PLY file of the C-alpha trace (Angstrom):
ply
format ascii 1.0
element vertex 267
property float x
property float y
property float z
element edge 266
property int vertex1
property int vertex2
end_header
155.27 -118.13 58.38
157.50 -115.32 57.11
156.86 -113.91 53.68
159.47 -114.99 51.09
161.74 -112.19 49.86
160.66 -110.34 46.75
162.36 -111.59 43.58
164.57 -108.83 42.16
164.35 -108.34 38.39
167.43 -109.28 36.35
168.81 -106.70 33.90
168.06 -107.79 30.35
168.09 -106.51 26.78
165.79 -107.11 23.83
166.53 -106.26 20.21
163.98 -105.24 17.61
165.88 -105.72 14.35
164.14 -104.00 11.43
164.45 -104.34 7.68
162.51 -102.60 4.93
160.96 -104.40 2.00
159.00 -102.99 -0.92
155.67 -102.63 0.88
156.31 -102.63 4.65
159.02 -103.14 7.21
159.66 -106.40 9.02
161.10 -107.50 12.36
163.23 -110.56 13.08
161.38 -112.82 15.54
161.77 -116.35 16.85
159.53 -119.06 18.24
160.74 -120.21 21.64
161.07 -123.93 22.36
158.00 -125.23 24.18
160.20 -126.78 26.89
161.86 -123.48 27.85
160.78 -122.28 31.30
160.17 -118.69 30.19
157.94 -117.65 27.27
157.70 -121.24 26.04
156.25 -121.48 22.55
155.97 -117.71 22.17
157.02 -115.59 19.22
159.66 -113.25 20.65
162.37 -110.76 19.76
166.02 -111.78 20.34
167.23 -110.94 23.81
168.24 -112.12 27.26
169.93 -111.29 30.52
173.00 -109.12 30.87
175.82 -111.34 32.08
179.16 -110.68 33.75
181.11 -111.00 30.49
179.07 -108.18 28.93
180.29 -105.86 31.68
183.85 -107.19 31.48
183.95 -106.41 27.75
183.64 -102.72 28.61
187.18 -102.88 29.97
188.38 -103.28 26.37
187.22 -100.07 24.63
188.79 -101.11 21.34
186.00 -103.70 21.06
183.07 -101.31 20.82
181.90 -98.00 19.37
179.48 -96.11 21.58
179.31 -92.53 20.23
179.82 -90.73 23.51
177.78 -93.05 25.74
179.76 -93.51 28.95
177.32 -94.99 31.47
178.55 -98.57 32.07
175.04 -99.82 32.80
173.70 -98.53 29.49
176.74 -99.83 27.63
176.39 -103.26 29.23
172.76 -103.42 28.12
173.79 -102.64 24.54
176.56 -105.25 24.57
174.07 -107.83 25.85
171.58 -106.88 23.12
174.13 -107.47 20.34
175.58 -110.61 21.94
172.14 -112.17 22.48
171.12 -111.26 18.94
174.23 -112.98 17.57
173.66 -116.05 19.74
169.99 -116.34 18.82
170.02 -115.27 15.17
173.61 -115.23 13.89
173.16 -111.57 12.90
176.18 -109.54 13.95
176.08 -105.75 14.44
179.80 -105.08 14.25
182.42 -103.46 12.05
185.91 -104.55 11.12
188.39 -102.47 13.08
189.06 -99.25 11.18
185.99 -99.59 8.94
182.77 -97.56 8.92
180.78 -100.39 7.32
179.03 -103.23 9.10
180.48 -106.68 8.47
179.11 -108.40 5.39
176.99 -111.52 5.46
180.04 -113.54 4.40
182.15 -112.17 7.24
179.35 -112.64 9.77
178.82 -116.22 8.58
182.50 -117.00 9.04
182.43 -115.73 12.62
179.16 -117.58 13.24
180.48 -120.88 11.89
183.62 -120.63 14.00
182.18 -119.41 17.28
178.38 -119.20 17.64
177.86 -122.66 19.13
180.77 -122.30 21.52
179.48 -118.89 22.64
175.99 -120.28 23.29
177.52 -123.12 25.30
179.66 -120.75 27.37
182.93 -122.15 26.04
184.20 -118.81 24.77
183.57 -115.18 25.64
182.16 -112.66 23.21
185.17 -110.40 23.81
187.51 -113.19 22.71
185.57 -113.63 19.47
185.67 -109.92 18.73
189.38 -109.64 19.49
190.28 -112.62 17.30
188.20 -111.35 14.35
189.31 -107.72 14.90
185.71 -106.57 15.26
184.16 -103.53 16.92
180.60 -103.76 18.24
178.30 -101.12 16.70
176.71 -100.07 19.98
176.12 -96.65 18.44
173.49 -98.06 16.05
171.14 -99.16 18.83
168.24 -96.81 19.60
166.47 -97.14 22.98
162.79 -97.96 22.42
161.11 -99.19 25.59
161.68 -100.26 29.19
159.55 -102.97 30.81
159.90 -104.55 34.25
158.14 -107.82 35.11
155.38 -107.29 37.70
156.20 -107.81 41.37
155.20 -111.13 42.89
156.17 -113.31 39.93
158.84 -116.02 40.38
160.99 -114.87 37.44
161.43 -111.17 36.79
163.36 -109.09 34.25
164.24 -105.41 33.99
164.30 -105.24 30.20
165.47 -102.47 27.92
164.27 -102.69 24.30
166.43 -101.39 21.45
165.71 -100.75 17.78
168.30 -101.24 15.07
168.33 -101.59 11.31
169.51 -105.07 10.38
172.53 -105.34 8.06
171.02 -105.52 4.59
172.58 -108.83 3.59
172.44 -110.72 6.90
169.34 -112.93 6.97
169.55 -114.61 10.38
168.33 -117.99 11.62
167.19 -119.43 14.96
169.61 -121.50 17.03
167.55 -124.73 17.10
167.91 -125.01 20.85
166.12 -122.25 22.76
164.19 -121.32 19.62
162.75 -123.69 17.03
161.75 -121.33 14.24
162.46 -117.80 13.04
160.76 -115.38 10.70
160.99 -111.88 9.31
157.48 -110.60 9.88
155.73 -107.23 9.77
154.06 -105.97 12.95
150.73 -106.31 11.14
151.33 -109.94 10.18
152.60 -110.88 13.64
149.50 -109.42 15.28
147.21 -111.06 12.74
148.99 -114.36 13.41
148.25 -114.01 17.12
144.56 -113.47 16.32
144.37 -116.58 14.12
146.38 -118.74 16.51
149.43 -119.04 14.29
151.55 -117.19 16.87
151.55 -116.91 20.63
152.48 -113.42 21.81
153.28 -112.19 25.29
151.63 -108.98 26.48
154.74 -106.74 26.19
155.44 -108.14 22.72
151.88 -107.42 21.61
151.91 -103.86 22.90
155.30 -103.08 21.32
154.22 -104.55 17.98
151.08 -102.42 18.01
153.09 -99.30 18.83
155.76 -100.07 16.25
153.18 -100.90 13.61
151.95 -97.31 13.60
155.14 -96.29 11.82
155.02 -96.31 8.00
158.54 -97.62 7.47
161.73 -98.66 9.22
163.38 -95.25 8.91
160.38 -93.57 10.55
160.42 -96.14 13.34
164.06 -95.36 14.09
163.49 -91.59 13.91
160.43 -91.84 16.12
162.31 -93.83 18.72
165.09 -91.24 18.80
162.52 -88.50 19.45
160.32 -90.31 21.99
160.60 -90.15 25.76
160.73 -93.65 27.25
158.38 -94.26 30.17
159.20 -97.29 32.31
156.40 -99.86 32.37
156.00 -101.88 35.57
152.58 -103.51 35.14
150.32 -103.89 38.14
148.32 -107.12 38.28
144.69 -106.41 39.16
141.74 -108.66 39.88
138.52 -106.90 38.95
135.28 -108.86 39.33
137.19 -112.09 38.92
138.95 -110.95 35.76
142.73 -110.59 35.57
143.85 -107.21 34.31
147.12 -105.35 33.92
147.55 -101.65 34.57
150.40 -99.77 32.89
151.21 -96.04 32.67
148.98 -94.35 30.09
151.85 -91.98 29.22
153.97 -94.92 28.03
152.18 -94.70 24.69
150.56 -98.13 24.45
147.00 -96.93 23.73
145.56 -97.59 27.14
146.11 -97.99 30.85
144.14 -101.06 31.97
144.08 -104.20 29.81
141.87 -107.23 30.27
144.20 -110.20 29.96
141.38 -112.63 29.28
140.34 -110.44 26.35
143.98 -110.32 25.19
144.06 -114.09 25.22
147.18 -114.22 27.39
0 1
1 2
2 3
3 4
4 5
5 6
6 7
7 8
8 9
9 10
10 11
11 12
12 13
13 14
14 15
15 16
16 17
17 18
18 19
19 20
20 21
21 22
22 23
23 24
24 25
25 26
26 27
27 28
28 29
29 30
30 31
31 32
32 33
33 34
34 35
35 36
36 37
37 38
38 39
39 40
40 41
41 42
42 43
43 44
44 45
45 46
46 47
47 48
48 49
49 50
50 51
51 52
52 53
53 54
54 55
55 56
56 57
57 58
58 59
59 60
60 61
61 62
62 63
63 64
64 65
65 66
66 67
67 68
68 69
69 70
70 71
71 72
72 73
73 74
74 75
75 76
76 77
77 78
78 79
79 80
80 81
81 82
82 83
83 84
84 85
85 86
86 87
87 88
88 89
89 90
90 91
91 92
92 93
93 94
94 95
95 96
96 97
97 98
98 99
99 100
100 101
101 102
102 103
103 104
104 105
105 106
106 107
107 108
108 109
109 110
110 111
111 112
112 113
113 114
114 115
115 116
116 117
117 118
118 119
119 120
120 121
121 122
122 123
123 124
124 125
125 126
126 127
127 128
128 129
129 130
130 131
131 132
132 133
133 134
134 135
135 136
136 137
137 138
138 139
139 140
140 141
141 142
142 143
143 144
144 145
145 146
146 147
147 148
148 149
149 150
150 151
151 152
152 153
153 154
154 155
155 156
156 157
157 158
158 159
159 160
160 161
161 162
162 163
163 164
164 165
165 166
166 167
167 168
168 169
169 170
170 171
171 172
172 173
173 174
174 175
175 176
176 177
177 178
178 179
179 180
180 181
181 182
182 183
183 184
184 185
185 186
186 187
187 188
188 189
189 190
190 191
191 192
192 193
193 194
194 195
195 196
196 197
197 198
198 199
199 200
200 201
201 202
202 203
203 204
204 205
205 206
206 207
207 208
208 209
209 210
210 211
211 212
212 213
213 214
214 215
215 216
216 217
217 218
218 219
219 220
220 221
221 222
222 223
223 224
224 225
225 226
226 227
227 228
228 229
229 230
230 231
231 232
232 233
233 234
234 235
235 236
236 237
237 238
238 239
239 240
240 241
241 242
242 243
243 244
244 245
245 246
246 247
247 248
248 249
249 250
250 251
251 252
252 253
253 254
254 255
255 256
256 257
257 258
258 259
259 260
260 261
261 262
262 263
263 264
264 265
265 266
């Protein structure tokens, strides 16, 4: 019997939206529906696959601000990150055309009320929403943070780029009630503690990125650190050592280790 072809990873984007409070910074995260076929029940960051409309939007340069970024692949990933974040949280990283300020919570809510459901259902394109509301996507505010590729041999694979961004100060965000059933602003510390107590279920990449992010003292330092860091692509290798499942990732990626015991991680 011939070996089935290797599943190719789908390009995807994930957004780590940060906000600062008095004592520590927080990240917007959502609990995935337990009937979803990927990451069911897990606490995750907003994100998803790059789709054809994200690439098509790049043909309308008046709809985005990219600060000199010209690579269409990188731009498409950023568009997908903002679109998915809007679909999954209602938070909109965009400016009114001709303005240097991000849209207010009131303006974002108006766009959300008019179009979010239709966008999630595929009844309207993101570019159409932006054109109607005279909005410009703030692609320039996204800072590359990490790059993870699902291990070979798995039935569903993603080639995911992670981005950091400061959330608009007055936009709170809320889960969509379909793919996700709850949402929370949570510090990296609290999210990791919740995984230990059983309050949250975290996937391995989420855990490692929360640990790495949690080393930063505040949101501004997290953004500055991401701008300065070199991103090392992580394509985990699945190992079986003495009957225990382990994952090996590049030590130089900055995740405090190279081989991780998945049974010890509880994943």
